N, C-alpha and C positions, 0 to 999 in steps of 0.2 A: 489507751483510748479514753478511759475514764478521767485520767489526770488532765488531758487536753480539754475535755468538756468542762471540768471545773475551772480551768484557766479562762475559758471563753466566757463562762458565767460571771466570773469576777470582773473581767473587762467590761462586760455589758452593764453590770451593776454599778461599777465606778463611773462609767460614761453617763449612765442615766442620772446618777446623783449630781454630777457636775452640770449636766444640761439643765436639770431642774433648778439648781441654784442660779444659773445664768438667767433663766427665764424669770425667776422671782426677782432678781436684782433689776432686770430690765423693766419689769412691771412696776416695781416700787419707784424707780427713777422717773418713769413716765407720769405716775400719779403725783409725785412731788413736784415735777415740772409744771403740771397742770395747776396744782394748788398755788404755786408761786406766781404764775403768770396771771391768774384770774380769768374769769369767763368773759368773752366778748359778747356784747348784747346782740349784735347782728348774727352771730353764729347760733345763738340760742333761738332767735326768732326766724332764722332762715331768711334774713333780709340783707341786702347789700349795704355796706357801711357808707358808701358814697350815694348821693341822691341820684346820680346818673342812671337813667333807665327806670327810675321809679317816680320821682317827683321833682319837677323843675319849674316852679313858679318864678316869675321875674322878681329879683330882689335888688333894690337900689338903696344903699345906705346913704343917709344924709349926714347930719352932724355926728362927729366922732370925738369931739373934744371932751376931755375929762380932767378936772383940776387935780385929782389925787394921783392917778396913775394913767400913763399913756396906754391906749389900747394897742396891743401887739397884733400884727397882721395875721399870724398863725392862730392866735386866740380868737380873733374875729371870725376867721373861717370856720373854726370849730363851733363857735356859738351859732353861726348861721346854719351850719350843717345839722346840728342837733335840734335847733329851733324848727327848721323845715321838716325834719323827721318827726317831731312832735305833732305837727299838723297832719303829716301823712298817716301816722299811727292812729290819731284821733279820727280821721276820715274813714280809715279801714274799720275801726271799732264801731262807728255809727252805722256803717254800711252792713256789717255782719252781725251787729249786736253781741260781739265778743270782747273780752277785756285783754286779749293777748297784746303784750308789748307796752301797755300803758304804764306799768310800774317802772319800766326802763327809761321813760322819757318825762315822767311827772313825779314829783315828790309825794310823800304820804298824804298831805293835806289837799293838794290840788287834784289828786286822782279821785277823791271821794265824789266830787260833783260829777265827773265823767261816769263813774260807776253807777250813780243814781240815774243819770239820763239813760244809760244802756239798759238798766233793769226796767225802767219805766217803758221805754220803747219796746222792749221784748214782750212785756205784758200786753201792750196795746197792739202788738203785731205791726209795729211801725219801724221803718228803716230809712236812713238818710244817705244818699249817695252824693258826695260833694267834693269840691276841690277849691283851692285858692289860686288866683291867677297872677296877682301882683302884691308885693310888699314894699313898704318904704320906711324901714326902721331908722330911728335916730337915737343915738346913745344919750342916756340921762345920767347914769352913774356906773362907775366901775371901781370896785373896792380895792384898797391898797394891797390886800393880800391876794387879789386875783381870784377870789372865790365866789363873788356875787356880781351880777350885772343887771342893770335896769335900763330898758329902752322903750320907746313908744313906736309902735308899728302903725304907720299912718296909711290911710286909703287902701286897706286890704280888700281886694275885690274877691268876693266869694260867690260860688255858684253851687246850688243844691237842688237835688230832686228828692221829694218826699214820697215814700211809698207806704201804703197801708194794705195788709194782706197781699203784698207783692203787686199791687196796682198803683200806678202813678196817680197821685192826687194833686200835686202842685209842684211848680218849679220856682225857685227864688234866686235872684241875682241881687247882691247887696254890696255896698261899700261901707266899711267900718274901720275904726281906729282902736287899737288895743294897747293897754299898758301892760308890760311884761317884766316879770322878775324871774331870773334864772340863777340856780345855784350849781356850783361845780362839786359833784359827788362821785367818788370812785373813778375820777378821770373823765367824767361825762357831764355835760351841761343839761340840767333837768329843769322843767317848768315848775317853779314854786308858786307863782301867782300869775294869772292872766285875766285881765278885766276889760270887757268891751266898753269903750267910751260912748258918750251919747251922739257925738257928731264926728263925721269924717273931716279931715283937713284937706282942703283943695290946694293943688299946686298952682303956681303962676302959669298963666297962659303962654303958649309958645308963639312966637311971631310967625305969620303965614309966609311960607316960602313962595318963590316964583314957580309957576307951573308952565310946562310946554303944552300939555294936552288938558283941556278943560271941557265942560259941557255948558250949554245954554239951552234950556228947554229940551227939545228933541234933537238938538244939533251937537255933534262933536266939533270941537275947535282945536286948532293948532296955532299957538301964538296969537290967539284971538280971532283967527280966520276960520271959516267953515272947512272941515276936513272930512272927506268921505273915505272910509276904509275900503281898500281894494287889496285883498291879501290872499295868502296861501299858508296852510299848515306845513311846517317844514321839519323833515328829517333828512340827513344825508342818505343817499340811496343805498350805500353799503353798510350803514349802521342804524337802521330804523329801530326806534325804542331803546337805543343804546348810544345816544349822541355824544356822551361825555366819556366813553369807554376807551379801549386800547386803539381804536381806529380813528380817534379824534384827529382831525387835520385841518388847520386853518386855511391852507391853500384850497382845499376842496370846498370848504364853506364859503370862502370869499368868491370863488368861481360861481357857486350856486347863487349867491346873493346878486352877482352881476346878471345872471340869467333872470332872476326874479325881477330885478329893477328894469332890465331891458324889455321885459314882457309888458311893462306898463303898470306893475303892481307897486304898492307903497308900504305894505305891512306884512309881517310874518307872525305866526304864532308858534311858540316853542314850548317845551315841557321840561319840568324839573321833577324827576322821580324821587319820591320820599326816601325809600330805603337805599337806593343807589347813591344818594347824596349823604348818607350816614345818619338819617333820622335826626335825633336831637344833637348828636355829636357830628355836626356837619363837616365833611371832608374838605380841607382847604384846597386840595388839587382840583376837586370838582368845581368849586367856586371860581377858581382861576380860569378854568376852561369856559365857564359861563361868562366870565368877564370878557374873554377874548371874542366870544360870539357877539356880545352886546357892543363891543368896540368896533367890530367889523360892520355890524348893522348901522351904527352911527356913521361910519365912513361911507357906506353905500346909501345913506339917506333912507333907511328903512325903519319904520316904526315897529316896535316889538310888543306883542301881548305875551307875557310870561305866565304860563299855567303851572301853578304850584300843586304839590301833593298828588302827583301822578302815581297811580297804583296804591294809594292809601285808602283803607276802607274800614277802619276800626271805629272811630268816633266816640269811644267810651270815655267817660269823665276822668277815669284814672290816668288816661294818656293825654289829656288836654295839654298839660304843661309841657310835655315832650314835643308835641306838635307846635306849640307856641315858640319854644326855643329854636326849633328848626326854621320856622318862618322868620323869626326875628333876625337870626344870623344871616340869612340870605337877603332879606328885604333891606336891612340897614346897610348891608354892603353895597347895595345898588340904588339907594334912595335918591342919589343925585345924578343918576344916569339919564341924560336927555332922550336916549333912544327908546326908553321904555314908555309905551303908551298906557299900559294897564297891567295890574296883577290880576290874573284869573285865578281865583282862590282854589277851585276844584273842577276837574273835568267830569261832567255828567254825574253829579252826586245823587241825582234823583234815581239813578239805576240801583242805588243802594237802599232805597226806601223799603223795599219788600224784605230784604235779608237783614238789614240793620235796624229798621224802624224809622219812619219819617221824622218823628219827634227827636230822636237821637241825632240824626243827620243835620236837621235844621238848627238844633240847639248848638251844635259844634260850629256851624257856619255863623250863627248869630253872635257868638262870643269871640270868634277869631277876627271877623271883619273889622270891628272897632279897633282892635289891636293893630291890625295891618295899617289902618289909617293913622294911628298914633305913631307908629314907627316910621311911616313914610307918607307925608302930606303932599308930596310932589306928584304922585301918580294916581291914576284912576283905579277903581276896583270893580270887578265884575265876577259873575259865576257862569260857567259854561253848561247850561241845562241841556238835556238830551232832546227836548221837544218844545213845541210852542205852548202846550198845556201847562207845563210846570215852570215856564220861564218867568212868570210874574212872582214866583216865590221869593220872598225877601227883597223885592224890588225897591223897598224903601231904604235898604242898606247899601245898595250898589250905586255906582255912578252911571252905568248903562246896562241894559238888559242884553244878555247873550243867549242864543239858543242854537241847536243843531237840527238839521232837517234831512232825513233820508227816506221820506215817504214819497208817495206818488206826486209827480210834478204838477199834475192837474189840480191838486188841492193847495198848492203852495201859496198862490196869491191871496186866496181867501183866508188862510190861517195867518199869514203875515199881516194882513190888514186887521184881523181881529186882535192880534197881539199889539199892534201899533196903537189901537184904540184903548187897550187895557192899561197902558202905562203912559206917563207923562215924560218918560226919559228916552234917550236915544236907544235904538234897537240895532243889534248887530247879528247877522247870520254868521255864526262862528265856525260851522262845519256843514258841508253839503257835498254831494257828488254821487256818481255811480261807477261801479266797477265795469271794466271792459272784458272781464273773464267769462268765457262761455265754452270752456273745455269739458273734459270728461266728467267733472263733478258738477257741471252746471250747463247742460246742453242747450237750454233755452234762455240763457242769460244774454246780456247786452254785449255787442262787439264794439270795436273802437269807433265805428261810424255812429252807432247808437249813443255812445258816450259823448261824442262830439255834438250830436243833435241836442242831447240833454243840456249841455253847457251853453249851447247857442240860445236855447229857449230861456234858460235861467238868466243869462246876461241881458237878454232883451227886457226881461222884467226889471232887473236891477237898473238898467239905463232909464227906463220909463219912470220908475219911482225913486231913482237916485238912492238906492239901498246900499248899505254897508255890507260887505261880504268877505269871508275868508274860506276858501275852498279846501277840500281834502282830496289830494295832497299833491305836492310837486312831482314826486317820483313814484313809479311802480317799484316794488321791492321783490328781490329774488327770494327772500325768506321773511317769514313773519313769526316771531317767537310765540310758542304755544301759550305762554302766560298772558298774552295779549287778547287772543280771541279763542283760546281753547285748542283742542287737538283735532276737531272735525275738519277733514280735508276740504269739504265743500265751503266751509266758512273761511278757512285759512287761505285757500287759493283765490277766493273772491276778494279778500282783503289786500292781496298783493297787487291788484290792478286798478287802483283808483287814480293813479297818477296821470299827469299831462305829458310825462316823459317816460319812456319804457326803460327796462333794466339795461339795455344797451346804450342808453344815452340819446336815443332818437326821439324827436318830438312826435307825439301822436296827433291825430286829426283834431282832438279836443284842444290842443295847445292854441289853435287859432281863436278859441273862445275862452281863453283864460281870464279875460277882462273885456269890458266894453270900451 
């Protein structure tokens, strides 16, 4: 028995020795592998190597000619990526007053100035939240050994908010030109020198394209003739708030457009959900479905108000460039589509004033609208405000004023009249209506006859004053997603019954008053 125990001990001892040596060898090989490969900057900083989902200002390279060495496509992409990340790191540093990451994107001499600014701001309890929106670099020099590049970054549009003691003291939007020198070190392009020039360089003006829809004073025009919007907000009845999903069907949409046109309407309003379309990385299949909708609208002679950024609610400066790339990809894809009457930048952004801050929301709108007009000079621009009181916000930037009205009908004429007097631009009632739900969760609500009477009275006002309108909505819906109106059953059930056609496809009494 004792001999057997000794043998067992020997086996265990030998096994332990072998196992320990294997572990040591594995550990040494791992360490050597790490030392040989070198550290990745982004792994140390917990940053993504690609700028996707972090920082995506618009970059348009101009001149790339270089007498000494031709600029390689891959090298140019690496230079651009590291250059943008240098701005991203700088913006984060000035926002948080920390120096993290600066050494990885700036050489020894160039980082000193940034460190001094950060130290000064920290002492003054000042921070700067900023971003750049566009860059127009032009190559000046690319060394024969491929280790140095010089370029001029023209018309860099910068936006900054300056805080002192965490209180906003000013906002600055500026356009500047920078002379930039970058060095290739350890496989990465770093800023060696960046100097702001005195004057920005303006680009040549772009020829004005032909427009289908225009404005003159308080009048909307189509091909130069007065055009009064008579429309309806549209979702297919079986896929509300999911128009471009698995149930997408062109036959269904075409049939609905026939119904709308035959009812005497000339306009629809549709929605592009920000996340559903892929945010900055716009999904081509979704764009293709939107294209089919717009093609059908053109065939059926329906004007389209396309509402962007549905279900978007961030507005933070850090994400501005991502929203810009999202909008640019969609808008430039459809800038020549004659069916589009207008881009509606955001549905009811004023409802985010309390939770996100009015200044943050309006700043985002102020900065994206000029870009939309730059990407597409063919179509009008508006904002779908939730009420008449907020509808004059940023009216100087839009082509016509849009608002929604779900208050008591007896106040409508007065509020509409006040708004008309407050602006010199066309005014469009972009959403209105009442629900015909008066079931278990709303015993004292309106029924279908009440709904019909409401629309009859509204249409009488529209006819008398020749007002533009887009009602909510064509169909009743069997279901309403909880992320749209929440989970409260009295709210969700009410939202299901705003339509002129019920879930069975039957026209409700209100259908007789869908227009005048």
